[in-house]
C-alpha positions in Angstrom: -13.8 -91.0 24.7 -12.7 -88.4 22.5 -13.6 -84.8 22.7 -13.4 -83.1 19.2 -12.9 -79.3 19.2 -13.5 -79.2 15.4 -16.8 -80.6 15.7 -16.8 -82.6 12.3 -18.7 -86.0 11.9 -15.7 -87.4 10.2 -13.5 -86.7 13.2 -15.6 -88.8 15.6 -15.4 -91.7 13.3 -11.8 -91.5 12.9 -11.1 -91.2 16.4 -13.3 -94.1 17.3 -11.8 -96.5 15.0 -8.2 -95.3 13.8 -6.4 -97.2 16.7 -7.5 -100.5 15.0 -8.8 -101.4 11.8 -8.1 -97.9 10.3 -4.3 -98.5 10.3 -3.7 -100.4 7.3 -0.1 -100.6 5.9 3.1 -98.9 6.1 5.0 -96.4 3.8 8.3 -94.9 3.9 8.8 -91.0 4.6 11.8 -88.9 5.5 11.5 -87.1 8.9 13.9 -84.3 10.3 15.3 -85.4 13.7 17.2 -82.9 16.2 19.7 -84.4 18.6 22.1 -82.3 20.6 21.4 -79.1 18.7 22.0 -80.7 15.3 19.2 -81.9 12.6 19.6 -84.9 10.4 16.9 -86.5 8.0 16.1 -90.1 8.7 14.0 -92.7 6.7 11.1 -94.0 8.8 8.3 -96.5 8.3 5.0 -94.6 8.8 1.5 -96.2 8.9 -1.1 -95.2 6.4 -3.9 -94.1 8.3 -7.2 -94.5 6.4 -9.9 -91.8 7.5 -13.2 -91.9 5.9 -16.1 -89.4 6.1 -19.5 -90.3 6.2 -22.0 -88.8 3.5 -23.6 -85.6 4.7 -27.0 -86.9 4.5 -26.2 -89.4 7.5 -26.7 -86.4 10.0 -29.1 -83.7 9.8 -28.1 -80.3 8.2 -26.7 -77.9 10.8 -25.9 -80.7 13.3 -22.5 -80.7 15.0 -20.5 -83.5 16.4 -18.4 -82.9 19.8 -17.5 -86.2 21.0 -17.8 -90.2 20.9 -17.3 -92.9 23.3 -17.7 -96.5 23.5 -20.4 -98.3 25.7 -21.8 -101.8 26.0 -21.1 -102.6 22.2 -22.2 -99.2 21.1 -20.6 -96.1 19.8 -22.4 -93.2 21.4 -21.7 -89.9 19.6 -23.1 -86.6 21.2 -23.4 -83.0 19.9 -26.1 -80.6 18.7 -28.5 -79.8 16.1 -29.4 -76.4 15.0 -32.9 -75.2 13.2 -34.2 -71.8 13.2 -31.8 -70.2 15.6 -32.4 -72.9 18.2 -29.6 -75.3 19.3 -30.6 -78.6 21.0 -28.6 -81.4 22.4 -28.3 -84.5 20.1 -27.0 -88.1 20.3 -26.4 -90.7 17.9 -25.4 -94.4 18.2 -23.9 -97.0 15.9 -22.7 -100.6 16.4 -20.2 -100.2 13.3 -19.2 -96.8 13.1 -20.8 -96.6 9.5 -24.6 -96.6 10.3 -25.7 -94.2 12.8 -29.1 -93.7 14.6 -30.2 -90.4 16.1 -32.0 -90.9 19.5 -34.9 -88.7 20.2 -35.7 -87.7 23.6 -37.6 -84.8 25.2 -34.9 -84.1 27.7 -32.5 -83.0 24.7 -34.8 -79.9 24.0 -36.0 -77.1 26.2 -35.9 -73.3 26.8 -33.0 -71.7 25.2 -30.2 -73.9 24.0 -28.9 -77.3 24.9 -25.2 -78.3 24.1 -23.7 -81.6 24.6 -19.8 -81.1 24.6 -18.4 -84.5 25.9 -19.4 -88.1 26.7 -17.9 -90.8 28.9 -19.1 -94.2 30.0 -18.6 -95.9 33.5 -19.8 -98.6 35.3 -23.4 -97.1 35.7 -24.0 -96.1 32.3 -23.0 -93.3 29.9 -22.9 -89.5 30.7 -23.0 -86.6 28.3 -22.1 -83.2 29.6 -22.6 -79.5 28.3 -24.6 -76.7 29.0 -28.2 -75.5 28.8 -29.8 -72.0 29.0 -29.4 -68.6 27.2 -26.2 -66.4 26.2 -24.9 -65.1 29.6 -27.2 -67.5 31.7 -26.1 -70.9 31.0 -26.0 -73.6 33.6 -24.0 -76.8 33.4 -26.0 -79.8 32.0 -25.7 -83.6 32.5 -27.5 -86.5 30.6 -27.2 -89.8 32.1 -28.3 -93.4 30.3 -28.0 -96.8 31.6 -28.2 -98.5 28.2 -27.3 -95.6 25.7 -31.0 -95.6 24.3 -33.1 -93.7 26.9 -31.6 -90.5 28.4 -32.6 -88.5 31.6 -31.6 -84.9 32.2 -30.0 -84.6 35.5 -31.1 -81.5 37.5 -28.8 -80.5 40.3 -28.2 -77.5 42.3 -24.6 -77.9 41.9 -24.8 -77.5 38.0 -26.2 -74.0 38.5 -25.4 -70.7 40.0 -24.5 -67.1 39.4 -23.0 -66.3 36.0 -22.4 -68.9 33.4 -21.8 -72.6 34.1 -20.3 -75.0 31.3 -18.9 -78.4 31.4 -16.3 -78.8 28.6 -15.1 -82.3 29.3 -15.7 -85.5 31.3 -13.4 -88.4 32.3 -14.2 -91.9 34.0 -11.7 -92.8 36.7 -11.5 -95.4 39.1 -15.5 -96.0 39.2 -15.9 -92.1 39.5 -16.9 -89.6 36.8 -15.1 -86.2 36.8 -16.2 -83.4 34.7 -14.5 -80.2 34.2 -15.3 -76.5 33.0 -16.0 -73.2 34.3 -18.5 -71.5 36.8 -19.0 -67.9 37.2 -15.7 -67.2 35.1 -13.5 -69.5 37.0 -12.2 -73.0 36.5 -14.6 -75.7 38.2 -14.7 -79.4 38.6 -17.8 -81.7 39.4 -17.5 -85.3 40.5 -20.0 -88.3 40.8 -20.1 -91.8 41.9 -23.1 -92.8 39.8 -23.4 -90.4 36.9 -26.6 -88.9 38.6 -25.5 -87.2 41.9 -22.8 -84.3 41.4 -20.9 -82.4 43.8 -18.3 -79.6 43.1 -14.8 -80.7 44.0 -12.2 -78.3 45.6 -9.5 -76.3 43.9 -6.7 -75.3 45.9 -6.3 -71.5 46.4 -9.6 -70.9 44.2 -12.3 -68.9 45.9 -15.4 -67.3 44.7 -14.6 -64.5 42.6 -10.9 -65.8 42.4 -9.1 -66.7 39.4 -10.6 -66.2 36.1 -10.3 -69.2 33.5 -11.6 -72.5 32.8 -10.5 -76.3 32.2 -11.2 -77.3 28.9 -9.9 -81.0 28.8 -9.3 -83.8 31.4 -7.4 -87.1 31.3 -6.2 -89.9 33.4 -2.8 -88.9 34.5 0.3 -90.8 35.9 -1.4 -91.2 38.6 -4.5 -89.6 39.2 -6.2 -87.0 36.8 -4.8 -84.0 34.8 -7.0 -81.1 33.6 -5.9 -78.4 31.3 -7.1 -75.0 30.6 -6.3 -71.4 31.1 -6.5 -68.9 33.9 -6.2 -65.1 34.2 -8.3 -62.5 32.2 -5.5 -62.2 29.8 -5.4 -66.0 29.7 -2.4 -68.1 30.2 -2.1 -71.9 30.0 -2.7 -73.8 32.9 -2.6 -77.3 34.3 -4.0 -79.0 37.4 -3.5 -82.2 39.0 -5.4 -84.5 41.2 -5.1 -88.0 42.9 -8.8 -88.7 42.6 -10.8 -85.8 41.3 -11.8 -84.4 44.6 -9.1 -82.2 45.2 -7.1 -80.0 42.7 -3.9 -78.2 42.5 -2.8 -75.9 39.7 0.9 -76.3 38.6 3.1 -73.1 38.2 6.5 -72.3 37.1 7.7 -73.4 33.7 4.0 -73.3 32.2 4.0 -69.5 32.4 6.5 -69.5 29.7 4.3 -71.2 26.9 4.8 -69.8 23.7 7.8 -67.8 24.6 10.6 -70.3 25.4 11.2 -71.9 28.7 13.1 -69.0 30.0 10.5 -66.3 29.5 7.4 -65.8 31.6 3.9 -64.2 31.1 4.5 -62.9 27.5 2.1 -64.8 25.4 -1.4 -65.3 26.3 -2.9 -68.7 25.5 -4.7 -71.9 26.9 -4.3 -75.6 26.8 -7.1 -77.3 24.7 -6.4 -81.0 24.9 -4.4 -83.8 26.8 -4.1 -87.6 26.0 -2.0 -90.3 27.6 0.7 -91.9 25.5 2.8 -95.1 25.8 5.4 -92.6 27.6 3.4 -90.2 29.6 1.2 -87.2 28.5 1.1 -84.8 25.7 -1.0 -81.6 26.0 -1.7 -79.2 23.1 -1.9 -75.6 24.0 -3.3 -72.8 21.5 -1.2 -69.6 21.7 -2.1 -65.9 20.5 0.5 -64.9 17.9 -1.3 -62.3 16.1 -3.7 -59.5 17.2 -6.1 -60.6 14.7 -6.4 -64.3 15.1 -6.7 -65.6 18.8 -5.5 -69.0 20.3 -4.4 -70.8 17.2 -0.7 -71.5 16.7 -0.1 -75.0 18.6 2.4 -75.8 21.4 3.1 -79.3 22.2 4.0 -80.2 26.0 5.2 -83.5 27.3 5.1 -85.1 30.9 6.0 -88.5 32.1 4.4 -87.9 35.4 1.7 -85.3 34.9 3.5 -82.8 37.4 6.5 -81.7 35.4 6.1 -80.6 31.9 8.4 -79.9 28.9 7.8 -77.7 26.2 8.5 -79.7 23.0 10.1 -78.2 19.9 7.4 -79.5 17.7 7.6 -79.3 13.8 4.5 -79.5 11.9 5.1 -80.6 8.3 3.3 -80.5 5.0 1.5 -77.3 6.2 0.8 -75.1 3.0 2.7 -72.2 2.1 1.3 -68.9 3.9 -0.3 -70.8 6.7 0.6 -72.5 9.8 -0.7 -75.5 11.7 -3.7 -75.4 14.2 -4.4 -78.3 16.3 -7.7 -78.6 18.6 -7.5 -82.3 20.0 -5.0 -85.0 20.1 -5.5 -89.1 20.7 -3.0 -91.7 21.0 -3.7 -94.7 18.8 -1.6 -97.7 17.7 -0.4 -95.8 14.9 1.0 -93.1 17.1 -0.4 -89.4 18.1 -3.3 -88.1 16.0 -3.9 -84.6 16.1 -6.9 -83.1 14.8 -6.9 -79.4 13.3 -6.2 -77.7 10.2 -4.6 -74.5 8.9 -4.5 -70.8 9.8 -3.1 -67.8 7.7 0.2 -66.1 8.5 -1.5 -62.8 7.5 -5.1 -61.6 7.8 -7.4 -62.3 4.9 -7.6 -64.8 2.0 -8.4 -67.7 4.3 -11.7 -69.9 4.3 -12.5 -71.6 7.6 -13.1 -75.3 7.3 -9.6 -76.4 6.2 -9.2 -79.4 8.3 -6.3 -82.3 8.8 -5.3 -85.2 10.6 -1.7 -85.3 11.9 0.3 -88.3 12.9 3.6 -88.2 15.1 5.4 -91.4 15.7 8.2 -89.7 17.9 6.2 -88.6 20.9 5.0 -85.3 19.6 8.1 -83.8 18.0 7.4 -84.2 14.0 3.7 -84.1 12.8 2.8 -85.0 9.4 -0.6 -84.9 7.5 -2.1 -88.3 7.0 -5.5 -87.3 5.9 -8.9 -85.5 6.5 -11.6 -84.0 4.5 -10.7 -81.0 2.0 
């Protein structure tokens, strides 16, 4: 499963395959390395990552892809279609990543908007999650399929409630599906053993009308599960941990210093947007607010060997055009290294056109990131 904040068709295809056949050959590049406060330049063999964008006519105009997973020999991609101010849920399947078929189902449409934001596969089928309803009155939404072709919308009282409920991400873990998001303006977790019956999980210290915030991403931790997001009306990055998905605890302490150095606290608002496991632990990406006119953009990289203790990484984003800085919306571990999805944002307001996207590769655990491809 890979959740794609940028919502590009090309991103789903890259994430679904770049860990295997998409890594082709090696090239030589120079990277700065910092050790003991001094910086040296070393030459390293980096793989060439081939990323191919599908023709635009593969998907309907106005469609947006959010996530992709593998299930029973299929690639299952979820997202939305948009026509005449109406947004409907949408699913496409493929056996090879090149040719895709859109699944037509009455359960993908309805009153208001239906949005699929993530997808995961488990022992009892494949599950897509998101939201349905109208602005300011969204309920969390779940769709289930036992074969990837026929889908059912799952109606459950636990998915609704006062205020808005949105499921941003889902993860399969130990024969259980765990989904994270927000409910009534606070972080929320739902869990299911079969993909059709869902219960709300407990979050330590969180009560109705309590902490504002949301959980935006989830992954298997070391051990258990790790979810990332933000808390507070002036949001600050937050991380939660759970042994099995049924009870969650928010980490505190050094995370308050995000974006301001490990000795500062509560100075720079922001939120975690992505987290992924790697060979040596976990890497989480946060977006911080550096300018009044641009919110949640500049990336911070945090690393952890156990999911509980986190260290702010002194990350360098190379190849970033003059007058811009890097942005990252998602991250994934592949055989080539960590692949980050994002683009550029301006250092000054004006003069920037949205839609500048890039894939970045890190071979050193998230310290140095170099652009390896992506749509222009």
